[in-house]
N, C-alpha and C positions, 0 to 999 in steps of 0.2 A: 597406136597398134592395138588390134583386137585382143580380147582376153584369150589366154591359151586354152586350147581344147584339152590338153593333158599336161600335168606336171608330175614329176617324180624325181627320185634320185637314181641315176644309173651308177652302179657300183661294181668295181673290180672287173673291168672289161678286158677279156683276153682276145687278141686278134692273131690268127695265123693266116698270112697273106701269101698267095701263090701267083706267079706270073702265068698267064694263060694266053693262048692264041686269040687275037681280037675276033676272029671269025666265030669263036664259041659264044661270044656275047652279043652278036648282031641281032639274033632273034629276040633278045630280051631288051634291046635298046629302044626306049620310047622315042617318038618323033621329035625332032628339034634338038636332040642332044648328040654329043660326041663322046667318045671314050676319053677319060682323063688318064693320059699316059705318063709314065715316068721311065726314064732310060729307054724310051720308045717301046715300052711294054705295057700291056693291059693286065689288070689284076682282079682277083676275087679274094675276099677275106671271109674266113669262118670266124664268127664273133659270138662269144658267150659272155653273159653278164646278168646282173640282178636288177630288177625293178624294185625300188623301195619307196614307201610312202606315196603310192600312186593315187592321183586324184583326177577325175574326169569332170571338167567344168567346175573345178574347185571342190567337188564332192568326193570324200573317201568312201569307197564301197566296201563294206565288211566282207572279208574273205578274198578280196581282189586287190589288196594294197601291196603285197609283197610276193613276187614270183620271178622265176628265171626266164630268160629268153635265149634262144640260139638261132642264128641266121647265117645265110650265105649272101653276100652282097658284092656289088662291083661299083666302079668309080666312073663318074661322068662329069661333063662340063656343059654349061649353057653360057657361052661367052665367058665372062669372068667369074661366073658362079660355079662353085665346085660342090658336087653332091654325090649321093649314092642312089642306087637302084637295087631292090632286093629280089633275089631269085626264089627264096623260100624262107619263111620264118616260123619258128616253133615257140609256143607257150603252153603251159600245162592246163590252162582253163579254157573251156570251150566258149564261154561268154566273151572273154577277152579277144579270142581269135575271131569270133563273129563280128564284134564291134569294129575291129581293125579292117576286116574285109568289107563290111557294110559302109563305113565312113570314109576310109581311105583307099578302098579297093586293093589293099595290100595282100600278098600271097601268104597269109597266116594259116597255120594248121595247129590243132590242139593234139598234144601227145604227152605221155608221162615224162616229165622233165624236172629234175631236182638239182639243187646246187648246195654246196656247203663250203665253208672256209675255215681256215685256222690262222688267226692273227696273233703273232707274238711280237716281242720287242724288236726283233731284227729281221723278221720275214713275214710274208703273207703267202699262204697256199690256198688254192681254190680247186674245186672239182665240180664238174657238171656231168650229169648222166641223162641221156635221152634213150628212151625205149621206142624203137621204130623198126618195122619189118621183122619182128621176132627176135631182134638183137638189142643189146645194150651198148650204146656208143658213149665213150668216156673221154673227157677232156680234163687234163690236170696241168697246173702251172704253179710255180713258186717264184716269187720275186723277193729281192732284198730291200731292206730299208737302210738309209733314208731314201725317199723318193727323189726324183730329179725332173727337171723341165727341159725336154729336148728343144733345140732352137728351131725356128720356123722353116729352115731349109733341110731339116733332117728327114730321114725315111719315116721315123715314128710320127712326126707331125703330119706328114703327107697322108698317112692312113687313118689317123685318129681324129682329125679336125675337119668336119664338114658341116656346113650350115643348112644344106637343103636336102630334102628327100624328094625324089621324083617317081612318078608312076603315070599310068593312063587311066582315064575314067572308062566307064562302060561303053562309051561311044568311040573309044580309041584316041581321045584328045589328051594332050600333055597336061598334067596337073603337078603341083608342087606344094610342099609344106615346109615350114621353117622350124629348125631345131636350134634352140638358143642355149648355150652353156659356156662357162669360162673354159679357158685352155686347160687341158688335163695334164697333170704330172703322171709319171710312170714309175713303176717299180723296176729297177734293173733286173732283167729276167735271169734267173739262176738255172731253171730247168722247166721242161714241159713234156707232156706225153699225150699223144693222140691215138686212141684206140677207136677209130672212127671209119666206118664204111661209107665213103662219099657216094658211091654208086647206089647203095641201098637207100640212103637218106635223100639224095638229090637227083638221082637218075643215072642210068648207065653211062651217059656221056661224061659224067664227072668222076667215074670210078678211078681213073688214073691218079687223081690227087692223093689217094691213100698212100701211093708210093713216091710221091713227089716231095722234094725238100722245099720248105717255105722260103720265100724271098725275104720275109720279115716275120718276126714274132714279137709281141709286146703285151704287157700287162699294165693297163691304165687304172688310175685311182677312181676316176669318174667324178661326178658332181651332181647337184641339182640341175634339171633340164626343164625346159618349157617347149612344148610342141604347139605351134600355132596353126589355125585352120587352113586346110588346103584350098587351092583355087586354080581355076583354069589359066593356063599360060598362053599368051599370044593374043 
């Protein structure tokens, strides 16, 4: 296996997942993939987490090791491979966004984005704040301890465990990259709050998600991850 392009620890991942009409995702679906359905429904997830101890080709870049990320993603299949495709991703550093666009052709944007957490003996609380479109969008969640490991048939496992990221290159050809990490435990979710204008952040066609009830919410512990170089598929 080649050396990973990127290593990091992904920490305290909050996912709010919504059932959406499959037709909403067709325009974003790369060639050769199908939607990964559950209960005959397609889904998008709003995901907020922290990158910690980030290294590119083994090198820690001062000032770029620890940062927050926020993204909207959906779920796809290529045969038995299960993966994700991103609609839009936010990070606070322009250089990180530029590298992700340049190397992986991923839809990254840079914007003021902060996170904070409170870790006590019996609870973990997290908060993410994104400034976009002249507004501050806030995600909060609190989970209980101890953590637990959902079984591999659970809703939580379905949304948090994916080995592949897919996209297209600048010629419109399908590419993929591998994300390797152990199975994540979760904090049983006690509460969450979304003060989030989906239409402002992701475009008018997603505005209705602000009034929708999530199909699933979860707060995963995270782990070290390794992202391996992309390659053309097919």
